[in-house]
C-alpha positions, 0 to 999 in steps of 0.5 A: 208805574211799574217801573219806577216803583220797581225801579225804587225798590231795586234801588234799597236792595243791595243785592239787586241795586244795579238792576234796573227795568227798562218799559217794553211790550209785556209790562204785567211780565217784567213786573211780575219778575222784577217783584220777584226778583226783589222779594227774592234778594230781600228774603220774602218766602217764595214759596210761601205768600209770595205764590202768584208770583212764582206761578205768573212767572212760570205761567208766562215764560215767553213774555218774561224772555222779552222782560230788559233786564240791563246788567252793567259790564266795565270790562272793556275785553270780556276774558274766558270763563264765569266769574272773578276777574270778568275780563281786561283792558287792552289798551292799559296798563297798571305800573307800581313804581318805587317810592325813591323815584322822581316824578322827571325819571317816572316820566323818563321810564314811560317815554323811552317804552312809548308809554302815555301817562293816563292817571295816577295815585301819587301816594302810591306811586302809581300809574295807569298808562295806555299802550299802544294798539296792538301791543299786548298788555302782559308783554309790554308789562313783562317788558317793562320789569325787565328792562325797567326794573330799578325803578318799577316795582311790578306793572300788570294788566289792568283787570275788571272783576264781577259781582256773584255770578247771576245768570240769566237764565229768563228763570232764575230769578225764581230759583231760590234753592240756588241762592239759598246754598250760595250757588253763585258765588261758588259758581265765582268759582267753578260753574261744574267740570264736562268730565265731573258727569252726573249719573241721573238714576231715575225715569230718563230724560229728555236729551233735547231739551234745549237746557239739558242737550249741551250736558248729555252723555250717552247713557242706557234704557235699563227698563226697555235694554236699549241706548235711548234713554227717554222720559216717560212719566217726567220725573228724572228730566226734572231731576236733571235740570236739577243737577246740571241745566245748561246756565248764562244761557239766557232761556229757562233755568239753572242747573246746581252744575251748569256745565256738568255732565250727564249720564241719563240712566232710565230704571222705570217704566212710564209708571213711574217704578224702578226696581232696586236691580236695575238701580243697582245695574245703574251704578254698575254701570255709572261706575265702569263708565267713569260718572263721579256722581250718582244721583236715585231720586227714590227712598231707597236708601234701605236697600242691600242690594243698592247699598252693594252698588253704592260701596262700589260706585265709592270705592271707585271714588264715586258717592251716591245720592239718595232722596229721604223720602217724602212720607212725613215719617221717621224711617227706622232706616240704619245709618249707611255709609256709602249713600248720602240721604239727603232730607229736605229743607224749606226758603226758611231752613226748616224741613220741611212737613212731608220730608221723611227723617231718621238716622240715614240722613246725612245733609239736608237741602231745598226740596223745591225747585223751578226745572225742565220737563220732559214736555221740553218746557219747564215747571216746578216740583217739591220732594226730596226729589230734588233736595238730593240732586241739588246736593249731587249739584254741589259734590259735583262741583267740589270734584270740579274745583280739586279734581285730585280729591278722594271720595271721602274727603269730598264727602267730609268736605260736603259734611263739615261745612254744611249750615248746622241747623236745628239740635248743634251738631248730626241729627234727625231732621237735618243730618249734619246740616243744609248743604253749603255750595259756596263754603264747600267749593272754597273748602275744596280748593285748599285740599280739603284742609278744613282750616282750624279756627276754633280756639281751645277753652281756657285754662282754669283753677290755676293755683299757685305754691310758693316757697324759699326760691320756686313757685309751682303752678299747676291748672286743669286741663283746657279742650279744644276742637282738635286738641291742645297742642301746650299752653303758656304762661305769664308771670307779671304780664309778661309769657315767662315759659311754655309747656305741654303738661298742665303744671310749671315751676318757677324758680327764677323768682326772689325771696321777699317778690311779689308776683302774678300769674297766668295760664293761657292754652294753644292748639295746633293752629295758631289759636290761644284761648283767654285767660286762666284765672289770674293767682298771686303769690308772696315768696316767704325770706328763709334764712340763708346757711352756709355747709359742706365747706371743704378744701379740695385740690391743695397744691403749693399755690393753689386750692379751691374752697367748697361749700354749698347754700340753702337757697340759691346765692353769690359767694366770696372767699375773703383770705388770708395768713391771717385770721386778723388780716382775710385781705385777699378774696375770689368771688362766684357771682353766680346764684346757685346753691353748689359752689366752687373757688379757685384761690391762689398765688398762696405760699407754698407749705403755709397756713391760710385762713378764710371766710365763707361770704354768701348773699342772694341775688337781692342781697336782701339776705346775706351770711357768712362763714366762721375762718376756717385754715388749711396748708399748702403742699411742700411742693 
């Protein structure tokens, strides 16, 4: 009955629909593990209504390890690494033919390269082909492209992709905190680099623990002044496991960065109390030995000693995380730029009542976890002591994803990708928000450049003033999260112009014409705002007038007639030797207000009469001058 019930639940859950529980010896443990998984995938509170489930799992680790989780894998040959591409078929190749390659020619290509068609997607001109035993798929693909490039568009290995990593550690189902911050998706990109070392400045660490041994590097015991930073109190081992317990090793729990290095630096004795001096010593030691992250799960943000040591650590490319405290109070501390202070949230993204808060809080993170114990086993823990190290783990993942990032860039990614909680923007309870490992790691792979996807606000209060031959537009400036790059002006639905100011003059209108306008704003990333209010105008009709008539550049055979008009117009000059017979003409077909027309083939020392006729471009207005005259030169 257990198995039918649980497997039915899994079928309805999108996260665990590919998992089924098989019958085994430990029915109770299997059932509780399965029900815990289902609750996690369905959004049920792990630390609330199903508390019996989590403790049943935590207290039955040996039985849990015998529960048979069957997770399907389609990869025919696993490639190294975790997440993303899990493997490729060693005996298959995908070949995409060019569209104009006939079916017969495709057969010929395969035949002369000893390939065998296994399947075909005709609409895509694509075939899945078998390759001879012993041949490397990539070599075959390269050879095919080199030899058959006239017919083949591309050839590539048949790769297999896996879903987000869910480690096979027996207690992972209880680790809601890693799921909440997007751990599985982040692990598809990186599970941490051993070269990114996180200093655990705490009560020591049991580096003989099976889930920590592989990630530990040499540390130091500043409390006893020796090289054996063994954990006598138990706090530091829990913190270390939260950061970097080995993942996907079929035992225990997964840390936030499975492959991050752990540098145990002991600053406290059997009672758990550590001095800020020893903390500063530990930070200096860590900075000089290449640690990139340091975690101090003590409420020491306000310590000038620790601040100074943290400032030095940051100047060498590292970042320090510190817990906000578990005193349910407003601390009254000031913000400290060289320390990342972390408050604690629950699985509903609400600050735990016991978490301290204040101006120093930079981000928030899950405050309860399942982790490693100094005894060599596993257990749970709650407190900002666990919110800080999971944040340190995310920082380690960011640095692993892009080692070239500076400390300031890493910090900026952590803050700007956090999920905003509480009051919009920064607040004293959640800082910039709850950490988001997936978003942070993805952002790190782009070089830390945060894509601007927010469009400017729409321009407002667009106004238009029409006059003869012109419409003047003005509007209120838009605002944008980064900055407005410019504005596009639309006339009768078509883009008319692009400007960087909040005004524009349209001088291409015709008298008597009716026009409608609206404006949009855009930023440097190409995001465009909604349209402004629309305005319509009617261009007034104004009588066309001719003035400033003159004759220049006279010769025996030619002269230039000049004039101006009060609005853009075309011009025509009619002329002849009699005022009643102006049979010759010359024109200026450009619409403008200043005109000059050359008349030629004239007779020397003769009188000529002329009249100017001006018309608007739409020919809605026409006017002419009086007849005037001039005499050509003798020679």
